[in-house]
C-alpha positions as CSV (number, residue, x, y, z in Angstrom):
1,X,-0.3,0.3,-0.1
2,X,2.7,2.3,0.3
3,X,3.5,5.3,2.9
4,X,0.6,5.8,5.5
5,X,-1.0,8.9,5.3
6,X,-3.6,10.5,7.6
7,X,-6.2,10.8,5.3
8,X,-8.1,14.3,4.8
9,X,-11.7,14.8,4.0
10,X,-12.3,13.0,0.4
11,X,-9.1,10.9,0.8
12,X,-9.3,7.2,-0.2
13,X,-6.9,4.8,0.8
14,X,-7.4,2.2,-2.0
15,X,-6.1,-0.7,-3.6
16,X,-6.5,-0.2,-7.4
17,X,-10.1,-1.5,-8.4
18,X,-12.6,1.3,-8.0
19,X,-14.8,-1.9,-7.3
20,X,-13.5,-2.1,-4.0
21,X,-14.0,1.4,-2.8
22,X,-17.2,1.1,-4.3
23,X,-18.2,-2.0,-2.1
24,X,-16.7,-0.2,1.2
25,X,-19.2,2.2,1.3
26,X,-21.5,0.0,2.3
27,X,-20.0,-0.2,5.4
28,X,-19.3,3.5,6.5
29,X,-16.2,5.3,7.7
30,X,-15.3,7.3,10.9
31,X,-14.6,10.1,9.1
32,X,-16.9,11.5,6.4
33,X,-15.8,11.2,2.9
34,X,-12.8,9.0,4.4
35,X,-12.3,5.3,3.2
36,X,-9.2,3.5,4.7
37,X,-9.3,0.1,2.2
38,X,-7.0,-2.6,3.4
39,X,-5.4,-5.1,0.6
40,X,-2.8,-8.0,0.5
41,X,0.4,-6.5,-1.3
42,X,0.5,-7.6,-5.2
43,X,3.7,-9.4,-6.0
44,X,5.5,-6.7,-7.1
45,X,4.4,-3.8,-5.5
46,X,4.3,-0.8,-7.9
47,X,5.4,2.7,-6.8
48,X,2.9,4.8,-4.7
49,X,0.8,7.0,-6.5
50,X,-0.8,10.0,-4.6
51,X,-3.7,11.3,-6.6
52,X,-5.5,14.9,-5.8
53,X,-8.7,16.0,-7.5
54,X,-9.4,19.7,-7.1
55,X,-12.2,22.0,-8.8
56,X,-15.5,22.6,-9.1
57,X,-19.2,20.9,-10.1
58,X,-17.2,19.3,-12.9
59,X,-14.6,17.4,-11.2
60,X,-16.8,16.8,-8.1
61,X,-19.3,14.9,-10.1
62,X,-22.3,16.8,-9.4
63,X,-25.9,15.2,-10.6
64,X,-24.0,12.1,-11.0
65,X,-25.2,10.2,-7.9
66,X,-24.2,8.3,-5.2
67,X,-22.1,10.9,-3.5
68,X,-18.6,10.3,-1.0
69,X,-20.4,10.3,2.7
70,X,-20.2,13.3,4.0
71,X,-20.6,15.5,0.6
72,X,-24.4,15.4,0.9
73,X,-25.3,16.3,3.7
74,X,-27.2,19.6,5.6
75,X,-23.9,21.3,6.5
76,X,-22.0,19.9,3.2
77,X,-23.5,20.2,-0.7
78,X,-19.7,19.5,-2.7
79,X,-21.7,16.6,-4.1
80,X,-18.4,14.3,-4.9
81,X,-19.4,11.5,-7.0
82,X,-18.1,7.4,-6.3
83,X,-18.5,8.0,-10.5
84,X,-17.0,10.9,-11.3
85,X,-14.0,11.2,-13.3
86,X,-11.6,11.2,-10.5
87,X,-12.6,8.1,-9.3
88,X,-12.7,6.3,-12.8
89,X,-9.7,7.7,-13.3
90,X,-7.8,6.2,-9.7
91,X,-8.0,3.1,-10.8
92,X,-5.9,3.9,-14.3
93,X,-3.7,5.4,-12.3
94,X,-3.0,2.6,-9.8
95,X,-3.5,5.4,-7.3
96,X,-2.7,4.4,-3.7
97,X,-4.6,7.3,-2.0
98,X,-6.8,9.7,-3.7
99,X,-8.2,13.0,-1.8
100,X,-10.9,14.1,-3.9
101,X,-11.0,18.1,-2.7
102,X,-13.5,19.2,-6.1
103,X,-16.4,20.8,-4.1
104,X,-19.5,22.0,-6.4
105,X,-20.0,25.4,-6.9
106,X,-16.1,26.2,-6.0
107,X,-14.2,29.6,-7.5
108,X,-10.6,29.9,-7.8
109,X,-10.6,31.8,-4.4
110,X,-11.9,28.2,-2.9
111,X,-8.3,26.8,-3.7
112,X,-6.7,29.2,-1.6
113,X,-9.3,30.2,0.9
114,X,-12.0,28.0,2.8
115,X,-15.4,27.4,0.9
116,X,-17.0,30.4,0.4
117,X,-20.4,28.8,0.1
118,X,-19.9,27.4,3.8
119,X,-19.5,23.8,3.4
120,X,-18.3,22.1,6.0
121,X,-16.1,18.9,7.6
122,X,-17.6,19.4,10.5
123,X,-20.0,21.8,12.5
124,X,-17.0,23.8,13.4
125,X,-15.2,23.4,10.6
126,X,-15.0,24.7,6.9
127,X,-13.8,22.7,3.9
128,X,-10.2,23.7,4.1
129,X,-8.7,25.5,1.0
130,X,-8.6,23.2,-1.9
131,X,-4.4,23.6,-2.2
132,X,-3.5,22.3,1.1
133,X,-4.3,19.1,0.0
134,X,-1.5,19.0,-2.6
135,X,2.3,18.7,-1.1
136,X,5.5,17.1,-2.5
137,X,4.2,13.4,-1.6
138,X,1.7,14.1,-4.5
139,X,1.9,12.8,-7.7
140,X,-1.0,13.6,-9.8
141,X,-3.0,17.0,-9.3
142,X,-6.6,17.3,-12.4
143,X,-8.9,20.1,-12.2
144,X,-11.7,21.9,-13.7
145,X,-12.1,25.5,-12.3
146,X,-13.4,29.0,-14.3
147,X,-16.8,28.4,-15.1
148,X,-18.4,29.7,-11.9
149,X,-15.7,33.0,-11.9
150,X,-17.1,33.6,-15.1
151,X,-20.6,33.0,-14.0
152,X,-22.3,30.2,-15.5
153,X,-25.2,30.3,-13.2
154,X,-25.7,33.6,-13.7
155,X,-25.6,33.7,-17.0
156,X,-28.4,30.5,-16.9
157,X,-30.9,32.7,-15.0
158,X,-30.3,35.7,-17.4
159,X,-30.6,33.9,-20.5
160,X,-33.6,31.0,-20.1
161,X,-37.1,32.1,-20.0
162,X,-40.5,30.5,-20.2
163,X,-43.9,30.7,-22.2
164,X,-44.6,33.7,-20.6
165,X,-41.6,35.6,-21.3
166,X,-41.4,35.0,-24.7
167,X,-43.3,38.3,-26.0
168,X,-41.6,40.7,-23.7
169,X,-37.8,39.0,-23.6
170,X,-35.1,40.2,-25.4
171,X,-31.9,37.9,-26.0
172,X,-29.3,38.1,-23.0
173,X,-26.4,38.1,-25.6
174,X,-27.7,41.6,-26.2
175,X,-27.0,42.8,-22.9
176,X,-23.6,44.6,-22.9
177,X,-23.6,44.8,-18.8
178,X,-23.7,40.5,-18.5
179,X,-21.5,40.1,-22.1
180,X,-19.0,43.0,-20.8
181,X,-18.7,41.5,-17.4
182,X,-18.3,37.6,-18.5
183,X,-15.3,38.8,-20.8
184,X,-13.6,40.7,-18.5
185,X,-13.6,37.1,-16.2
186,X,-12.0,35.1,-18.5
187,X,-9.5,37.6,-19.4
188,X,-9.0,37.6,-15.5
189,X,-8.6,34.2,-15.7
190,X,-6.2,35.0,-18.3
191,X,-4.0,37.4,-15.9
192,X,-5.2,40.1,-18.5
193,X,-6.6,42.9,-16.0
194,X,-8.6,41.8,-13.0
195,X,-12.1,41.0,-11.8
196,X,-14.7,39.7,-9.3
197,X,-17.0,36.7,-9.6
198,X,-20.3,37.3,-9.6
199,X,-20.4,36.8,-5.7
200,X,-17.4,39.8,-5.6
201,X,-14.4,37.3,-5.0
202,X,-11.4,37.8,-6.8
203,X,-10.4,36.1,-9.7
204,X,-6.9,34.5,-9.4
205,X,-5.5,33.7,-13.0
206,X,-4.8,30.4,-14.2
207,X,-1.2,30.5,-14.4
208,X,-0.9,31.7,-11.0
209,X,-3.2,28.3,-9.8
210,X,-0.2,26.0,-11.9
211,X,2.3,27.8,-10.5
212,X,1.3,27.5,-6.9
213,X,0.6,23.5,-7.3
214,X,3.8,23.5,-8.8
215,X,5.7,25.1,-5.7
216,X,3.1,22.9,-3.6
217,X,4.6,19.4,-5.4
218,X,7.3,20.1,-7.9
219,X,7.4,16.3,-9.9
220,X,3.8,16.5,-9.5
221,X,1.7,16.0,-13.4
222,X,-0.8,18.5,-13.2
223,X,-4.2,18.4,-15.6
224,X,-6.5,21.0,-16.1
225,X,-9.8,20.6,-17.7
226,X,-11.6,22.3,-20.4
227,X,-15.4,22.6,-20.4
228,X,-18.0,21.0,-23.0
229,X,-20.5,22.6,-24.7
230,X,-23.7,22.6,-22.8
231,X,-25.7,23.9,-25.1
232,X,-25.7,23.3,-29.1
233,X,-26.3,26.3,-31.1
234,X,-27.0,24.2,-34.5
235,X,-30.9,23.3,-33.3
236,X,-33.6,24.5,-36.3
237,X,-35.5,27.1,-35.5
238,X,-35.1,29.8,-33.4
239,X,-35.0,28.5,-29.9
240,X,-34.9,25.3,-28.0
241,X,-36.4,24.1,-24.9
242,X,-33.2,23.0,-22.3
243,X,-35.4,21.8,-19.1
244,X,-38.2,22.8,-17.3
245,X,-39.3,23.7,-13.6
246,X,-41.9,21.9,-11.4
247,X,-44.5,23.9,-10.1
248,X,-45.0,24.1,-6.5
249,X,-48.5,24.2,-5.8
250,X,-49.2,21.6,-8.7
251,X,-46.6,18.9,-8.9
252,X,-47.6,17.4,-12.2
253,X,-47.4,20.8,-14.2
254,X,-44.4,22.1,-15.5
255,X,-43.2,25.2,-17.3
256,X,-40.8,24.7,-19.9
257,X,-37.4,26.6,-20.6
258,X,-36.2,28.1,-23.3
259,X,-33.2,29.5,-25.0
260,X,-32.8,31.6,-28.0
261,X,-30.5,30.5,-30.8
262,X,-28.6,33.4,-30.6
263,X,-28.1,33.4,-27.1
264,X,-27.2,29.6,-27.8
265,X,-24.5,30.9,-30.2
266,X,-23.3,33.3,-27.6
267,X,-22.6,31.1,-24.9
268,X,-21.3,28.6,-27.0
269,X,-18.6,31.4,-28.1
270,X,-18.0,32.1,-24.3
271,X,-17.5,28.5,-23.7
272,X,-14.7,28.4,-26.0
273,X,-13.4,31.5,-25.2
274,X,-12.5,30.2,-21.8
275,X,-11.4,27.0,-22.8
276,X,-9.2,28.6,-25.0
277,X,-7.7,30.4,-22.0
278,X,-7.4,27.3,-20.1
279,X,-5.4,25.8,-22.9
280,X,-2.7,28.6,-23.0
281,X,-2.4,29.1,-19.6
282,X,0.2,26.2,-19.0
283,X,2.2,28.1,-21.8
284,X,3.0,31.3,-19.5
285,X,4.0,29.5,-16.6
286,X,7.8,28.6,-16.7
287,X,9.1,25.3,-15.1
288,X,7.9,21.9,-15.3
289,X,4.8,22.3,-17.8
290,X,1.1,21.4,-16.8
291,X,-0.7,20.0,-19.3
292,X,-4.6,20.5,-20.6
293,X,-7.3,17.6,-20.9
294,X,-9.7,19.0,-23.7
295,X,-12.7,17.2,-23.2
296,X,-14.3,18.7,-26.4
297,X,-13.3,15.9,-28.7
298,X,-14.1,13.2,-26.5
299,X,-17.6,14.9,-25.5
300,X,-18.3,15.1,-29.5
301,X,-22.1,16.7,-30.0
302,X,-23.7,15.8,-27.1
303,X,-25.3,19.7,-25.4
304,X,-28.3,19.7,-25.1
305,X,-30.5,20.7,-28.0
306,X,-28.3,18.6,-30.7
307,X,-29.1,15.8,-32.3
308,X,-27.6,13.2,-30.5
309,X,-28.3,12.0,-26.9
310,X,-27.2,14.7,-24.3
311,X,-24.6,14.2,-21.7
312,X,-25.4,17.1,-20.4
313,X,-28.3,17.4,-17.1
314,X,-31.3,19.7,-18.4
315,X,-32.4,22.4,-16.4
316,X,-34.7,21.7,-13.8
317,X,-35.9,23.1,-10.6
318,X,-39.3,24.3,-9.1
319,X,-41.3,27.5,-9.6
320,X,-44.2,29.2,-7.6
321,X,-47.5,29.5,-9.3
322,X,-48.0,32.3,-6.5
323,X,-45.0,34.6,-5.9
324,X,-43.2,33.6,-9.3
325,X,-40.0,32.7,-6.9
326,X,-37.8,30.1,-9.1
327,X,-35.2,27.5,-7.7
328,X,-32.9,25.9,-10.1
329,X,-31.4,22.4,-8.8
330,X,-28.0,22.4,-8.9
331,X,-27.7,19.1,-10.9
332,X,-28.5,21.6,-13.7
333,X,-26.1,22.1,-16.8
334,X,-23.7,19.1,-15.6
335,X,-22.1,16.0,-16.9
336,X,-24.1,12.7,-17.0
337,X,-22.3,9.9,-16.1
338,X,-21.4,9.9,-19.8
339,X,-19.9,13.0,-19.8
340,X,-18.0,12.6,-16.3
341,X,-16.8,8.8,-18.5
342,X,-15.6,11.6,-21.5
343,X,-13.3,13.6,-19.2
344,X,-12.1,10.6,-17.7
345,X,-10.8,9.7,-21.2
346,X,-9.9,13.0,-22.0
347,X,-7.6,13.4,-18.4
348,X,-6.7,9.7,-19.0
349,X,-4.9,10.7,-22.5
350,X,-3.0,13.2,-20.6
351,X,-1.4,10.9,-18.3
352,X,0.1,8.0,-20.1
């Protein structure tokens, strides 16, 4: 099993087979999100590999249940999936320890400071800064980060509409304040100027994040992931249905949600622009370069509104017929299990 380490929350000390990890969840653990598994040493022991997965919901596995114990509670909604790409990837890496530290809703600031959304390890302790999980013993680091800094959620809120809004709405892509803020945030991730997240937190450039990971673990393989296209803009007609809201007072009724073709095209261009910043980031870091797992080729044409089966979870939530209050489910617009498997393929190709 290699050198023993005191597991952090989300860390798994494990044999190579993921099936053993999944089976172990049935007996629970003394520490939420942590599994300590014992197995007979192989005839020819491989060098231990310490794998740390960081980042946001695309790495935590939001929407793909079941979740690691302790990451789907009243005080912790990090939603670390047992079927997310880090758990899939761990098998092929022959990882001895897996520290799944990604958390749904994470922004770049969460790499450096305790979780800004208030997710807690215990009642008295916030989720720690994600970079605290990386040290000189770390062999592999993967992460997706930037989508929440740019404001994917606020874009959804501004761009989607129901039947009643059709006659009075305007395309969100014509809103100069929105498009300008999104562009500034992407520039900040690229190190061109400064900007804050929709919640007002400072955005850290990706090259700085890579450099800081390198400072903590000079020998580790570091791989960033891009984001897939969430909504296709090639559909016929002027709009596409991307999900629906359940009426709270009448649960059998659903209010459909749409995106216009113009807004879908703008959002697709925004994702591509962010992905290009991610692809370019390692080139601006001195020393051992990081790599980028571009998930888009592995994903193919599996966005919402495409002609193939979507690997993106449709938008869902609830709406009050009385007040009009809307609540969007956190699983909306996240990779399905097929999407997470595509991520695993993309990352695996960069770790061979």
